C-alpha positions as CSV (number, residue, x, y, z in Angstrom):
1,M,65.4,-59.5,360.6
2,K,68.5,-58.8,359.0
3,S,72.0,-56.9,359.7
4,T,71.9,-53.4,358.8
5,L,75.4,-52.7,360.0
6,D,77.8,-51.8,357.8
7,R,81.0,-53.8,356.4
8,R,83.7,-51.4,357.4
9,T,82.5,-51.2,361.3
10,F,81.9,-54.9,361.8
11,I,85.3,-56.2,360.4
12,K,86.6,-53.4,363.1
13,L,84.9,-55.6,365.7
14,T,85.6,-58.8,364.2
15,A,89.2,-58.4,363.0
16,S,90.0,-61.7,364.2
17,A,87.4,-63.9,363.6
18,S,89.1,-65.5,360.2
19,G,91.3,-67.9,362.9
20,A,92.1,-69.1,365.9
21,L,93.8,-66.3,368.5
22,V,94.8,-68.1,371.7
23,V,94.6,-65.3,374.0
24,G,95.1,-66.8,377.6
25,V,94.1,-69.6,379.5
26,S,91.1,-69.8,382.1
27,L,91.4,-70.9,385.2
28,Q,87.8,-72.3,384.7
29,S,89.2,-75.9,385.2
30,C,90.2,-77.8,388.5
31,G,91.5,-81.0,389.1
32,P,95.4,-82.2,388.4
33,E,94.1,-84.3,385.8
34,K,92.4,-81.7,383.3
35,L,94.6,-79.5,381.3
36,P,93.8,-75.6,381.7
37,A,91.2,-74.5,379.5
38,T,92.6,-73.1,376.3
39,V,90.5,-69.7,375.4
40,Y,89.8,-68.8,371.2
41,G,89.3,-65.5,370.4
42,F,86.0,-64.8,367.8
43,S,86.5,-61.7,367.9
44,P,87.1,-58.6,369.9
45,L,84.4,-59.1,371.8
46,I,83.5,-62.6,371.7
47,K,85.7,-65.5,373.5
48,I,85.0,-69.4,374.1
49,D,87.0,-71.6,375.7
50,T,87.7,-75.4,376.0
51,D,85.4,-75.9,378.7
52,G,82.3,-73.5,377.6
53,W,82.8,-70.6,379.1
54,I,82.0,-67.6,376.7
55,T,83.8,-64.3,377.6
56,L,81.8,-61.3,376.5
57,I,83.7,-57.5,376.6
58,A,81.8,-54.8,378.0
59,K,83.5,-52.4,375.7
60,N,81.5,-49.2,377.1
61,P,82.2,-47.5,380.2
62,E,80.2,-48.2,383.2
63,I,79.1,-45.1,385.2
64,G,76.1,-47.0,387.0
65,Q,73.8,-47.0,383.7
66,G,73.9,-51.1,383.8
67,I,75.5,-51.1,380.5
68,K,78.2,-53.5,381.1
69,T,75.5,-56.0,382.0
70,A,73.0,-55.0,379.0
71,L,75.7,-54.9,375.9
72,P,76.9,-58.8,377.2
73,M,73.0,-59.9,377.0
74,I,72.2,-58.5,373.5
75,L,75.8,-60.3,372.7
76,A,74.6,-63.9,374.3
77,E,71.1,-63.6,373.0
78,E,72.5,-63.9,369.1
79,L,74.6,-66.0,369.7
80,G,72.8,-68.3,372.2
81,A,74.5,-68.8,374.9
82,D,73.9,-69.9,378.5
83,W,73.8,-66.7,380.3
84,K,75.4,-68.9,383.7
85,K,78.5,-69.7,381.6
86,V,79.3,-66.4,380.7
87,M,81.7,-64.2,381.7
88,V,81.9,-60.2,381.4
89,V,85.2,-58.4,381.2
90,Q,85.6,-54.5,381.1
91,G,87.1,-53.6,377.8
92,D,90.0,-51.1,377.9
93,Y,89.6,-47.9,375.6
94,D,90.3,-49.3,372.3
95,T,89.2,-47.8,368.5
96,I,88.6,-50.9,367.4
97,Y,85.2,-50.9,369.5
98,E,83.7,-47.4,368.0
99,E,81.2,-45.3,369.9
100,Q,83.3,-46.4,373.3
101,W,81.3,-43.8,374.8
102,A,78.9,-43.0,377.6
103,G,76.0,-40.5,377.4
104,G,73.0,-39.3,376.0
105,S,71.0,-42.2,376.7
106,Y,72.9,-43.5,373.4
107,A,74.5,-46.7,374.5
108,I,71.8,-49.2,373.7
109,I,70.7,-46.9,370.3
110,L,73.7,-47.4,369.4
111,N,75.5,-50.9,369.8
112,W,71.7,-52.8,369.3
113,D,72.7,-53.3,365.7
114,L,76.2,-53.8,366.3
115,M,76.2,-55.9,369.4
116,R,73.3,-58.6,367.4
117,T,75.3,-58.6,364.7
118,A,78.7,-59.7,366.5
119,G,77.0,-62.2,367.9
120,A,74.8,-63.5,364.9
121,K,77.9,-63.3,363.2
122,V,79.8,-65.9,365.7
123,R,76.5,-68.1,365.6
124,Y,76.5,-68.5,361.8
125,A,80.4,-69.9,362.3
126,L,79.3,-72.3,365.2
127,I,76.0,-73.4,362.9
128,E,78.2,-74.0,359.8
129,A,80.4,-76.0,361.8
130,A,77.7,-78.1,363.3
131,S,76.2,-78.8,360.1
132,K,79.3,-80.4,358.8
133,K,79.9,-82.4,362.0
134,M,76.5,-83.7,362.5
135,N,75.4,-83.9,359.1
136,Y,72.1,-81.8,359.6
137,P,71.0,-78.8,357.3
138,V,72.2,-75.6,358.3
139,A,68.1,-74.3,358.4
140,E,67.2,-77.4,360.7
141,L,70.0,-75.8,363.5
142,T,69.8,-72.9,366.0
143,T,72.0,-71.9,369.1
144,R,70.3,-72.6,372.6
145,R,72.3,-72.2,375.8
146,S,76.0,-72.7,374.6
147,K,74.9,-75.5,372.2
148,V,74.3,-75.8,368.4
149,L,70.7,-77.9,368.6
150,H,69.0,-79.6,366.2
151,T,65.1,-79.1,366.2
152,K,63.8,-81.8,364.7
153,S,65.6,-84.7,366.2
154,G,67.1,-82.9,370.0
155,D,70.6,-83.5,368.8
156,A,72.9,-81.3,370.4
157,I,77.1,-80.0,369.8
158,P,78.5,-78.5,373.1
159,F,79.9,-74.7,371.3
160,E,83.4,-75.8,373.0
161,E,83.3,-78.8,370.4
162,L,83.1,-76.3,367.6
163,I,85.8,-74.0,367.9
164,V,88.7,-75.0,365.9
165,E,86.2,-75.9,363.4
166,A,84.2,-72.9,363.7
167,L,87.0,-70.0,363.3
168,E,87.9,-71.7,359.7
169,I,84.3,-70.4,358.7
170,A,84.2,-67.1,356.4
171,L,82.0,-64.9,357.5
172,P,79.2,-63.5,355.8
173,E,78.5,-60.4,354.8
174,T,74.9,-60.3,356.3
175,V,73.3,-62.5,358.9
176,E,69.6,-63.0,360.1
177,F,68.7,-61.9,364.0
178,K,67.0,-63.8,365.8
179,A,63.3,-63.3,366.1
180,I,62.6,-61.5,368.8
181,E,59.8,-63.8,370.2
182,A,62.6,-66.4,370.7
183,F,64.5,-64.3,373.1
184,E,65.4,-65.9,376.3
185,I,67.8,-63.3,377.9
186,V,67.1,-60.1,376.0
187,G,64.3,-58.9,378.5
188,K,64.7,-60.3,381.3
189,S,65.8,-59.4,384.9
190,I,69.1,-60.1,384.9
191,P,71.2,-58.8,387.4
192,Q,74.3,-56.9,387.1
193,V,77.0,-58.6,386.6
194,D,79.1,-56.9,389.6
195,L,76.5,-56.9,391.8
196,D,78.0,-59.5,394.6
197,Q,81.2,-57.7,394.2
198,M,79.2,-53.8,394.9
199,L,77.8,-56.1,397.9
200,S,80.8,-57.0,399.7
201,G,82.8,-54.2,398.9
202,A,84.9,-56.0,396.4
203,T,84.6,-53.7,393.2
204,K,87.5,-51.5,392.6
205,Y,86.5,-48.1,391.6
206,S,89.8,-45.9,389.8
207,I,89.4,-44.2,393.6
208,D,90.6,-47.7,395.2
209,L,93.7,-48.4,392.7
210,K,97.0,-49.1,394.3
211,L,100.3,-49.5,392.2
212,P,103.9,-49.8,392.6
213,E,105.4,-46.5,393.7
214,M,102.6,-44.8,393.4
215,V,101.8,-41.1,395.0
216,H,98.8,-39.3,396.2
217,A,98.0,-35.9,395.4
218,T,94.8,-33.6,395.5
219,V,94.5,-29.9,394.3
220,L,93.2,-26.5,395.7
221,K,92.0,-24.7,392.6
222,N,91.0,-21.1,391.8
223,P,87.6,-20.7,393.3
224,V,87.0,-17.8,390.9
225,F,86.1,-18.6,387.7
226,E,88.5,-17.6,384.9
227,G,91.3,-17.3,388.1
228,G,94.8,-17.8,388.2
229,V,97.7,-17.9,390.5
230,V,100.1,-15.3,391.5
231,S,102.2,-16.9,394.5
232,W,101.7,-19.2,397.6
233,D,102.9,-20.2,400.6
234,D,103.6,-23.8,401.2
235,S,106.0,-23.8,404.4
236,Q,103.0,-24.7,406.2
237,T,102.0,-27.5,404.2
238,K,105.4,-29.1,404.2
239,S,105.3,-29.5,407.4
240,V,102.5,-31.8,407.4
241,N,103.8,-35.2,407.8
242,G,103.7,-37.2,404.5
243,V,103.7,-34.4,402.2
244,I,106.4,-34.5,399.5
245,D,105.8,-31.8,397.3
246,V,103.8,-28.7,396.0
247,V,103.5,-28.1,392.0
248,E,101.5,-25.2,390.6
249,L,99.2,-26.7,387.6
250,D,99.1,-23.5,384.9
251,N,96.9,-24.3,381.7
252,K,98.1,-21.4,380.0
253,A,101.6,-23.8,379.8
254,Y,99.2,-26.7,378.1
255,G,97.1,-24.8,375.8
256,G,94.8,-22.7,377.8
257,R,91.4,-23.5,379.4
258,L,89.9,-25.8,376.9
259,I,91.9,-29.3,375.3
260,G,89.5,-28.4,372.4
261,P,85.8,-27.6,371.7
262,N,83.8,-29.1,374.4
263,S,86.7,-30.6,376.0
264,P,87.6,-28.4,378.8
265,N,91.3,-28.1,379.9
266,F,92.4,-28.3,383.9
267,V,91.8,-25.4,386.2
268,N,94.5,-23.0,387.2
269,G,95.4,-23.9,390.8
270,I,98.2,-25.9,393.1
271,A,98.7,-29.5,393.4
272,V,99.9,-31.0,396.6
273,I,101.7,-34.7,396.4
274,A,102.1,-37.0,399.5
275,N,102.4,-40.4,400.6
276,S,98.8,-40.6,401.4
277,T,95.2,-39.1,400.3
278,W,94.8,-37.9,403.9
279,A,98.6,-36.2,403.8
280,A,97.5,-34.3,400.6
281,F,94.3,-33.4,401.8
282,K,95.8,-32.0,405.3
283,G,98.7,-30.2,403.3
284,A,96.3,-28.3,400.7
285,E,94.3,-26.9,403.8
286,K,97.2,-25.1,405.2
287,L,98.1,-23.6,401.5
288,E,98.4,-20.0,401.2
289,V,97.6,-18.4,398.2
290,V,97.2,-15.6,396.4
291,W,95.0,-15.7,393.4
292,D,95.2,-13.7,390.2
293,N,91.2,-12.9,389.8
294,A,92.1,-9.6,387.4
295,G,90.2,-11.4,384.0
296,S,87.2,-12.8,386.0
297,R,83.7,-11.0,385.7
298,K,83.4,-11.8,389.8
299,E,79.8,-12.5,388.8
300,N,76.8,-12.9,391.3
301,T,73.8,-14.6,391.1
302,A,71.4,-12.1,391.4
303,G,73.6,-10.1,388.7
304,I,73.0,-13.1,386.3
305,F,69.5,-13.4,386.7
306,K,69.0,-9.6,386.2
307,R,70.8,-10.0,383.0
308,F,68.7,-12.8,382.1
309,H,65.6,-11.0,382.7
310,S,66.8,-8.4,380.6
311,Q,67.9,-10.8,378.1
312,L,64.3,-11.5,377.3
313,T,63.3,-8.6,375.3
314,N,66.6,-9.1,373.4
315,T,66.2,-12.3,371.4
316,T,66.8,-14.5,368.3
317,I,63.7,-16.2,366.3
318,E,65.0,-20.1,366.8
319,R,62.2,-21.4,365.4
320,K,58.9,-19.2,363.7
321,D,55.4,-21.2,362.6
322,G,52.6,-19.4,361.4
323,N,52.4,-15.9,362.7
324,I,52.6,-15.4,367.0
325,D,51.7,-12.1,366.5
326,S,48.2,-12.7,364.8
327,A,47.7,-15.8,367.4
328,K,47.6,-12.8,370.2
329,R,45.8,-10.3,368.3
330,N,42.8,-12.7,367.5
331,A,43.0,-14.8,370.6
332,A,40.2,-14.7,372.8
333,S,42.5,-14.6,376.0
334,T,46.1,-14.4,376.6
335,F,48.1,-15.8,379.5
336,E,52.0,-15.1,380.1
337,A,54.2,-17.2,383.5
338,V,58.0,-16.9,383.7
339,Y,59.8,-19.8,385.4
340,E,63.5,-19.8,386.2
341,L,66.0,-22.3,387.0
342,P,69.2,-22.7,388.4
343,F,72.6,-23.8,388.0
344,L,73.0,-27.5,389.0
345,A,76.4,-29.5,390.1
346,H,76.5,-33.2,389.9
347,L,77.4,-34.4,392.9
348,T,78.4,-37.9,391.8
349,M,79.0,-40.1,395.0
350,E,82.7,-40.3,393.4
351,P,84.7,-37.8,393.3
352,M,86.8,-36.7,390.5
353,N,89.8,-38.8,390.6
354,C,92.6,-40.3,387.8
355,T,95.9,-42.2,388.2
356,V,98.1,-41.8,385.9
357,D,101.5,-43.8,385.4
358,F,103.6,-41.4,382.5
359,K,106.7,-42.9,381.6
360,A,108.7,-42.1,378.5
361,E,107.7,-45.2,376.4
362,L,103.9,-45.3,377.5
363,C,101.4,-43.3,379.5
364,E,99.3,-45.8,381.1
365,V,96.0,-44.3,383.0
366,W,93.2,-45.6,385.0
367,A,90.3,-43.1,384.4
368,P,86.6,-43.1,385.5
369,T,85.6,-41.5,382.3
370,Q,82.1,-41.2,380.4
371,N,84.5,-40.3,377.4
372,P,87.8,-41.9,376.9
373,E,88.5,-41.0,373.3
374,A,88.4,-37.3,374.5
375,L,91.0,-38.5,377.1
376,Q,93.0,-39.7,374.8
377,E,93.1,-36.2,372.4
378,G,94.1,-34.4,375.9
379,L,97.1,-36.1,376.3
380,I,97.9,-36.2,372.4
381,K,97.4,-32.3,372.4
382,L,99.1,-31.5,375.7
383,F,101.6,-33.6,375.5
384,G,102.2,-34.5,371.8
385,L,102.0,-38.4,372.0
386,K,101.0,-40.6,370.0
387,P,98.3,-43.1,369.9
388,E,100.1,-45.9,370.5
389,Q,101.8,-44.4,373.8
390,I,98.6,-44.3,375.7
391,K,96.6,-47.0,377.3
392,I,93.2,-46.0,379.0
393,H,91.7,-48.7,381.3
394,L,87.9,-48.2,381.8
395,P,87.2,-49.4,386.2
396,R,84.0,-49.1,387.2
397,I,82.5,-45.5,387.8
398,G,81.0,-44.0,391.1
399,G,78.3,-42.0,389.3
400,A,78.8,-39.5,386.3
401,F,75.7,-37.8,385.3
402,G,77.5,-36.2,382.0
403,R,80.4,-34.8,384.6
404,R,83.1,-37.1,383.0
405,Y,82.1,-36.6,380.3
406,Y,85.0,-34.0,380.9
407,V,88.1,-34.6,381.4
408,D,90.2,-32.0,383.1
409,Y,90.5,-33.6,386.6
410,A,92.6,-36.3,384.2
411,M,94.7,-33.8,382.8
412,D,95.5,-32.5,386.1
413,A,96.9,-36.4,387.1
414,A,98.5,-36.7,383.7
415,V,100.6,-32.8,384.4
416,L,101.4,-34.3,387.9
417,S,103.0,-37.9,386.7
418,K,105.1,-36.4,384.3
419,K,106.3,-34.1,386.5
420,I,107.4,-35.8,389.4
421,G,108.2,-39.2,387.5
422,K,106.4,-41.8,389.3
423,P,102.2,-43.2,389.1
424,V,100.1,-40.5,390.6
425,K,96.4,-41.0,391.9
426,L,94.7,-38.0,392.2
427,T,91.4,-37.2,394.1
428,W,89.8,-34.2,394.3
429,T,87.9,-33.0,397.7
430,R,83.8,-32.7,397.6
431,E,84.5,-29.1,398.1
432,E,86.9,-29.0,395.0
433,D,84.1,-31.6,393.2
434,I,81.6,-28.9,394.1
435,K,83.1,-25.9,393.1
436,H,85.0,-27.1,389.8
437,D,81.8,-28.6,388.1
438,W,80.4,-27.8,384.8
439,Y,77.1,-26.9,385.8
440,R,73.8,-27.4,384.3
441,P,73.1,-23.9,382.8
442,A,70.7,-21.9,384.9
443,S,67.7,-20.1,382.8
444,V,64.8,-17.9,382.8
445,H,61.6,-18.8,380.6
446,K,58.6,-16.7,379.1
447,M,56.4,-18.4,378.2
448,A,52.9,-16.8,376.3
449,A,49.7,-18.8,375.4
450,S,47.0,-17.3,372.7
451,L,43.7,-18.8,373.5
452,D,40.3,-19.6,372.1
453,N,37.0,-19.6,373.3
454,E,37.7,-22.9,374.4
455,G,40.7,-22.2,376.5
456,M,42.9,-24.3,373.8
457,V,46.0,-22.7,372.4
458,T,46.0,-21.1,368.9
459,G,49.5,-19.5,369.4
460,W,52.5,-20.4,371.8
461,Q,55.5,-18.2,372.2
462,H,58.7,-19.8,374.4
463,I,61.5,-17.6,375.3
464,L,64.8,-18.8,377.1
465,A,67.5,-16.4,378.3
466,N,70.5,-18.2,379.6
467,A,74.2,-18.5,379.3
468,S,74.8,-21.2,377.1
469,R,76.9,-24.1,377.5
470,K,78.4,-24.3,373.9
471,T,80.0,-20.8,374.3
472,S,80.9,-21.8,377.6
473,L,82.7,-24.9,375.9
474,G,84.0,-23.2,373.0
475,R,81.8,-24.5,370.7
476,E,81.4,-23.4,367.2
477,G,77.9,-22.3,366.3
478,N,74.6,-20.8,367.1
479,P,74.8,-20.4,370.9
480,A,71.4,-21.3,371.0
481,G,71.8,-25.0,369.6
482,T,72.3,-26.2,373.4
483,E,69.5,-24.7,374.9
484,I,66.2,-24.6,372.8
485,D,66.1,-26.7,369.9
486,A,64.1,-26.4,367.0
487,Y,62.4,-29.6,368.0
488,E,61.1,-29.0,371.8
489,F,58.2,-29.5,372.4
490,P,55.0,-28.5,371.3
491,A,56.7,-27.5,368.2
492,G,54.6,-29.3,365.6
493,F,51.6,-28.9,367.7
494,I,50.4,-25.2,367.5
495,P,50.0,-23.6,364.0
496,N,51.5,-20.3,365.5
497,L,54.8,-21.0,367.1
498,Q,58.0,-19.4,368.4
499,F,60.8,-19.9,370.3
500,E,63.3,-17.3,370.8
501,Y,66.9,-17.0,372.9
502,G,68.4,-14.6,374.7
503,H,72.1,-15.3,374.9
504,V,74.0,-13.8,377.8
505,L,77.7,-14.2,378.5
506,S,79.5,-15.5,381.8
507,D,82.5,-17.1,383.3
508,V,80.1,-20.0,384.7
509,P,81.1,-23.1,383.5
510,L,78.6,-24.9,382.3
511,G,78.4,-28.7,380.8
512,Q,76.1,-31.2,380.1
513,W,73.9,-32.4,383.1
514,R,71.7,-35.6,382.9
515,A,69.1,-34.6,379.9
516,V,70.7,-31.1,380.1
517,G,68.7,-28.9,378.4
518,H,65.1,-30.5,378.5
519,S,65.6,-31.3,382.1
520,A,65.0,-27.5,382.4
521,S,62.5,-27.0,379.3
522,A,59.9,-29.4,380.7
523,F,59.3,-27.9,383.9
524,A,58.6,-24.7,382.0
525,V,56.7,-26.1,379.2
526,H,54.7,-28.7,381.7
527,S,54.1,-26.4,384.5
528,F,52.6,-23.5,381.7
529,L,50.5,-26.3,380.7
530,D,48.8,-27.2,383.9
531,E,48.3,-23.5,384.3
532,L,46.7,-23.6,381.5
533,A,44.8,-26.5,382.7
534,I,43.7,-24.8,385.9
535,L,42.9,-21.2,384.1
536,N,40.5,-23.3,381.7
537,H,38.6,-24.9,384.9
538,M,40.4,-28.3,383.1
539,D,41.6,-31.8,384.6
540,P,45.3,-31.6,383.8
541,I,45.7,-34.8,381.5
542,D,42.2,-34.2,380.3
543,Y,43.6,-30.7,379.1
544,F,46.6,-32.1,378.0
545,L,45.2,-35.2,376.0
546,K,42.7,-32.6,374.6
547,F,45.9,-30.4,373.5
548,L,47.6,-33.4,371.6
549,G,44.9,-34.5,369.9
550,P,44.0,-37.7,368.1
551,A,46.7,-40.7,367.8
552,R,48.8,-39.6,364.9
553,I,52.5,-39.0,363.7
554,V,53.6,-35.5,363.9
555,P,56.6,-34.3,362.5
556,V,57.9,-31.7,364.1
557,V,62.0,-31.0,362.4
558,D,63.5,-33.2,359.8
559,D,63.1,-36.8,360.8
560,Y,62.1,-35.8,364.6
561,E,58.2,-37.0,365.1
562,Y,56.2,-37.9,367.8
563,D,54.0,-40.8,367.7
564,L,51.1,-39.7,369.8
565,G,49.9,-43.2,370.2
566,R,52.3,-44.3,372.1
567,L,52.6,-41.0,374.0
568,I,48.8,-41.1,374.6
569,N,49.5,-44.8,376.1
570,V,51.6,-44.2,378.5
571,I,49.3,-41.3,379.8
572,E,46.3,-43.4,379.9
573,K,48.6,-46.3,381.7
574,V,50.1,-43.7,384.3
575,R,46.6,-42.0,384.5
576,R,45.1,-45.6,386.0
577,N,48.0,-46.9,387.8
578,S,47.9,-43.9,390.5
579,N,44.4,-43.8,390.5
580,W,44.4,-40.1,389.3
581,D,40.7,-40.1,389.5
582,T,40.2,-41.0,392.9
583,P,40.2,-37.9,395.9
584,L,42.8,-37.2,397.9
585,P,42.8,-36.2,401.7
586,A,43.0,-32.2,402.1
587,G,46.5,-31.6,402.2
588,E,47.2,-34.1,399.3
589,G,47.7,-33.6,395.8
590,R,48.9,-35.1,392.3
591,G,51.0,-33.3,389.7
592,F,51.3,-35.1,386.1
593,A,53.4,-34.9,383.4
594,A,54.5,-36.3,380.0
595,S,57.2,-36.0,377.1
596,K,59.6,-37.6,374.6
597,H,63.5,-37.8,375.3
598,S,65.9,-39.9,373.8
599,G,63.0,-41.7,371.8
600,S,61.3,-42.7,374.5
601,Y,57.8,-41.9,375.8
602,V,57.6,-41.3,379.8
603,A,54.4,-40.4,381.5
604,E,54.4,-39.9,385.7
605,V,52.4,-39.0,388.4
606,V,53.7,-37.4,391.3
607,T,51.2,-37.4,394.8
608,V,52.7,-35.2,397.6
609,R,51.0,-34.0,400.8
610,I,51.9,-30.5,402.5
611,D,51.0,-30.2,406.1
612,E,50.7,-27.2,408.4
613,N,53.7,-26.1,408.0
614,K,54.6,-26.5,404.6
615,K,56.3,-29.5,404.6
616,V,56.5,-31.4,401.4
617,T,56.5,-35.4,402.0
618,I,56.6,-37.0,398.3
619,L,54.4,-40.1,398.9
620,R,54.7,-41.7,395.7
621,V,55.8,-41.5,392.0
622,D,53.9,-43.5,389.3
623,A,56.0,-43.6,386.0
624,V,54.9,-45.4,382.7
625,V,58.0,-45.7,379.9
626,D,57.5,-47.0,376.5
627,C,61.2,-47.1,375.4
628,G,60.6,-49.7,373.0
629,I,62.2,-53.0,373.6
630,V,63.8,-53.7,377.1
631,V,67.0,-54.9,377.3
632,N,67.2,-55.4,380.7
633,R,64.2,-55.3,383.4
634,S,66.2,-55.1,386.3
635,G,68.7,-52.3,385.2
636,A,65.8,-50.3,383.0
637,E,64.1,-49.6,386.6
638,A,67.0,-48.6,388.4
639,Q,67.4,-46.0,385.4
640,V,63.9,-45.2,385.5
641,E,63.9,-44.8,389.4
642,G,67.6,-42.9,389.1
643,G,66.6,-40.7,386.8
644,I,63.3,-39.6,388.9
645,L,64.5,-39.7,391.8
646,E,67.2,-37.2,390.5
647,G,64.9,-35.1,389.4
648,L,62.7,-34.7,392.7
649,C,66.2,-33.9,394.3
650,A,67.4,-31.1,391.8
651,A,63.6,-29.6,392.3
652,L,63.5,-29.8,395.5
653,Y,66.7,-28.8,396.8
654,G,69.0,-28.3,393.8
655,E,70.9,-25.1,393.6
656,I,74.4,-23.4,392.8
657,T,75.1,-19.8,393.6
658,V,77.5,-17.7,392.8
659,K,79.4,-14.8,394.9
660,D,82.4,-12.4,393.6
661,G,82.7,-15.0,390.6
662,A,82.6,-18.0,393.1
663,T,80.6,-21.1,393.8
664,V,79.1,-20.8,397.2
665,Q,77.9,-24.7,398.2
666,S,80.8,-26.5,398.7
667,N,79.3,-30.3,400.3
668,F,76.0,-32.2,400.8
669,H,75.5,-29.4,404.0
670,D,74.8,-26.5,401.5
671,Y,73.9,-28.3,398.3
672,R,71.3,-30.9,399.8
673,W,70.4,-34.2,398.7
674,M,67.2,-36.2,398.9
675,R,67.9,-38.4,402.2
676,I,66.6,-42.2,402.3
677,D,63.6,-41.4,404.6
678,E,62.4,-39.0,401.8
679,V,61.7,-41.5,399.2
680,P,59.1,-42.3,397.8
681,D,57.0,-45.5,397.0
682,M,57.8,-45.8,393.6
683,H,55.7,-47.7,391.1
684,I,57.2,-48.1,387.2
685,E,55.2,-49.7,384.1
686,F,57.3,-50.8,381.0
687,V,55.3,-50.9,377.5
688,K,56.0,-54.0,376.2
689,N,56.7,-54.2,372.6
690,D,58.9,-55.1,369.7
691,L,60.5,-51.7,368.3
692,L,63.5,-50.8,368.7
693,P,64.9,-49.8,372.2
694,R,65.9,-46.1,372.7
695,G,67.2,-44.4,375.7
696,L,66.7,-44.7,379.3
697,G,69.0,-43.2,381.1
698,E,67.4,-39.5,380.4
699,P,64.6,-39.9,379.8
700,P,62.2,-40.3,383.0
701,L,64.3,-37.2,384.7
702,P,62.3,-34.4,382.8
703,P,59.0,-34.8,383.7
704,A,59.7,-35.4,387.5
705,A,60.1,-31.5,388.7
706,P,57.0,-30.4,386.8
707,A,54.8,-33.2,387.9
708,L,56.0,-32.3,391.7
709,A,55.1,-28.9,391.1
710,N,51.9,-29.4,390.1
711,A,51.1,-31.9,392.6
712,I,52.5,-29.5,395.4
713,F,49.9,-26.6,393.6
714,A,47.0,-29.6,393.5
715,A,47.6,-30.1,397.2
716,S,48.1,-26.4,398.3
717,G,47.3,-23.8,395.7
718,Q,50.6,-22.4,395.8
719,R,51.9,-22.5,392.3
720,I,55.9,-22.8,391.7
721,R,57.9,-20.9,388.9
722,K,60.8,-20.9,390.3
723,L,63.8,-23.5,391.7
724,P,64.5,-25.0,393.8
725,I,60.8,-25.8,395.7
726,I,62.3,-25.4,399.5
727,K,62.8,-21.9,399.1
728,Q,59.6,-21.1,397.5
729,L,57.2,-22.6,400.3
């Protein structure tokens, strides 16, 4: 297989590959008689030292998705490295890397060819150098466990003995990739490279950072969306031991509420500067602030949903196939249902924080961000800096789920560091973290189906009404674009289909959330399909398979399509694995859902028990995933389990409510999450194939909520059409 990576992109990533570059000294060697190992850079991603250690740069932000391990695994595989002699180093932000961000389950998708090509080009140089040294034809040489190996004789030369000669080799335009069946690293279960440090508590997150002369800060933001500051009394705050200063944060002085489209600026409020985070927190508690809320809608949850429901009859058509009105007129029967989903917070374990050292010549940032490019752009726009005046470090991140795609909290820290002339470590309280999130949009979905004499769908209408995150984030274009897409399921499967959108304006800040729109639409669509199955006295999996039809490729829009062979396969496997056709005791039930997201196919079955007090116990979750090649099975399993658990947590308990224009919830006591004793047994199977790897961080989440709701119906006869579930039982 040949690399398809374009020359321009690869040149950026291998700028130093044509000559030796001594970049440092390794301390791997020991003993007074031996010189320190010299490190040579083959590219910004790959360095090899004279002791045989290979340093691989993990360029993308590590937010818990395992990418700091997965991308180097791909590099090491194509290089032919010995994983036991690989060191992985987190890269700082640098435009040389390209696509250096985390989100949308894109990291492996975007970097698969990039990493393979980078590794294969260095492998090419090592083999060419070995061929000259060993007098064997290139075609008879390969790389394995950090050696160039002559396959016929077994002769081998370690990489470290070929460095100087290999650096003189001109790299080719294209390279041959390793055969997938020859993989020795990719596809294995490899622990995260930071695991030992994580288990011992030695891992340094941004929140752990300490710098000379650093001060600490926290913020108290206007709790009302779109509000500002009138005045404040900080006399009690300044009486707190350790408090240094109190500073207003006014975004009007820095361009307003948005840095740019899809990039919100910091929210107006007051910052407390202190000699410790605790002193800053205590000082903030004593602040007395008069807030300016004249420009706010002062919304309430009930009013927002009332407007959503009203907007269901005032919509724009976003996709129209066939004639839905004709399908209704000619139907043997019709069925309708309405589903409601709440706003959701992210609740990352590590609250928002950032450290900035803003000097005249350099602004240095330690940022737990998914989106360092947006951070750099924000610093350029707000302060007039040049890119070369900015250095962004990317420490390991304690959870993100889309929240850290936005850099508002980093702008807080930058403003404060510039104002006081010292390094500032800003840490939000949990309360500020929840009350000033960029929430998953709430929504109302009206579903309508026209049915034939056999109960199968001949017409499908999906009307969604909500406030658009596209509008909230100042992005141009149709507000429906982030809420209901032309490729939403079951587009392409029904001859008469219509998607409609009702747009409602709101002050509630909206943004990315794990699987975003699909996390909501999947609940409505797959709950509705389950209802149609029960309405027609059919087993839900049988009904869904009949709804899909035979294995084939189903075009949806542009190049987006469904491979039904893959979808049917994961459904049939999860049916078997979950013992779907085996009866359960009274009070127990199974629910099913399956979907495609980020190129991956996922089918899930949730098994629950409902007691006489309507307490729900999730007994077991079965999932079968077809994501193409699994790069790291250990990381993949963690991603699937984490996605399912987040979907279950949100379905059971997740809800942000609004009163008088402000978020009500403030901490784990009123934004509940599953406890460890609530976590079910989980059984995950990956379909083995040689197809290109697709996304995995988000695809397991959307089926979880409908599968759980459908299981509750199977166990109790109670249909869940409104989330969170805990409020419906």
